[in-house]
C-alpha angles and dihedrals in degrees: 000000000000113000114242116247114268118248089232092067109120111257120241119248090258092054098047121127120274088252090069091052096055120127119265120260089250092055092046092050090048093050091045093051094045091045093052092049093045093045092048090050092048092051091048092050091048092051092048091047093051092046094049092046089060095042115113115220117213112231118204115239094243091057110117116230145147114267118221130199093269094046095248119143108237092198090068094055093048094051094046093050091050091048093050094047092049092045091050093050093049092045092052090050091050089046092053091049090047090051092053092045093048090049092052093045091046091051092052095043093046090049092053092046093049097042092095089054090055089050090047091050091052091048090050090053090052091047090051089054091052102265108122097164100093118096129186097215093182120198131196133062118001102249137142094278092051090048089051091049092049090049089049091051090049090050091052090049090054093046093048091048092049092047091049089050092052092047091050090048092052092046093047093045094050091045096050101035098046095079099046092045091050089048092051091050091050092052091050093047092050092050094046090049090061107078090188096054109148128222089254091056091048090050091050089051091051092051093050091047089050091053091048092048092049090052090050091050091051090049093050091048090051091048090052090050090050092049092049092050093047092050090070091215101119137160116239133207136140111288128184103221090196090062090048092052092048092051093049092047090055091050093050096044095094093049091046090052091050091051092043093240119146116227122202127234117276113267111262100205121093116245110182121182138157115257150106107301094206095050093043090051090049091050094050091045092052092048094050094041089050090050091051100043096043094051136099129249110280088013126136146217127226123204130192123179122181146137118262106190107296092347138078120225123199112191122192125180127180139181118247147112118329114269120209114238092234091061097054097089092046089060088074091061120095117267094010113130131192093250095042134276096308119104129220122191112277095012093106137246099283094249100098101098092035089059092046091050091049092048091050092050091048089056094046093256138107143232115230120198128192133169118239116234090228093046134277132067138282116209124188119195106202115191134171116244089232131011116260130025096247095059099045110171117232111248114272115265090248094050120105111276094012 
């Protein structure tokens, strides 16, 4: 026996619910506009007709007429009835013409008003298919539809930026983790291929795998920091950059001692700005760690922190190997290191200056790099005291000239 069709079978277009057969917004606006105009005209005609039907016409005495029993003049009634009937016929004709005209005008006006929505719908379809490049960029009067279009464009900008950030993260992660993961697999395969591997060899393998894993964890953490900074969506609060520098100096003191690099005293002046405390700490940490690790034995690091108008400038300079001028800009790129793209243990993951540059850009600032004539690098982190030019924060009370 044939099985009855399931109720979950998709309905054909002809059997869709009444909701799917509703008139378009353009048609509804047209009918509403035409209905309002026609209804208003009908009410006006009715009021005029009622008023005129009760209006008494003065008849001069010499007017000839037929007297009835009650003394009324029948000529007056006949003329008024003819006038009202003719007025009603003409008014209804004009009303019908007005209804057609209002419908046509309403259709055109509604179409022009809703045209941006059609464009927005097409752009949304493209965005749903993965193309986020189309923007509405409406011009004309600033109304609700234009505000909606601007909000839609801003949403697409945010989505495109986020998607680009995720793609960069995936590309950078696969690029940087491929080699250490392959190395770890090779170490495991070599050890497993030796049936006589001793406990000491296995322990050595475990230690090397732990070092490799720690390096991978640091790389992933740095990639996450870079992705967060590049997203541009940051939390802001008042941060004293001098406190941040002092904290990072204390954390790097043991490593600097081990590398025989002299660190300066923490800056004593207050340098308050509005920004993300986590990202700013990461930026300062990367700058100082870069200055320590890419230094020379018995080298040093210089730090200057000061207000410059409505901005805060953190300047770090370190000793080190000479850096060609043409390589300065490439140092901002991910996985580029001062001595090339090769990595030595403890020299970092090559994301330090890329993260600092992204953090500076997210705060509306910039990272300036210059090569020292005697070797080494000078980096200047230039940040606005407060985000935006319209809401400039007054200099802190401890700032020069405050």
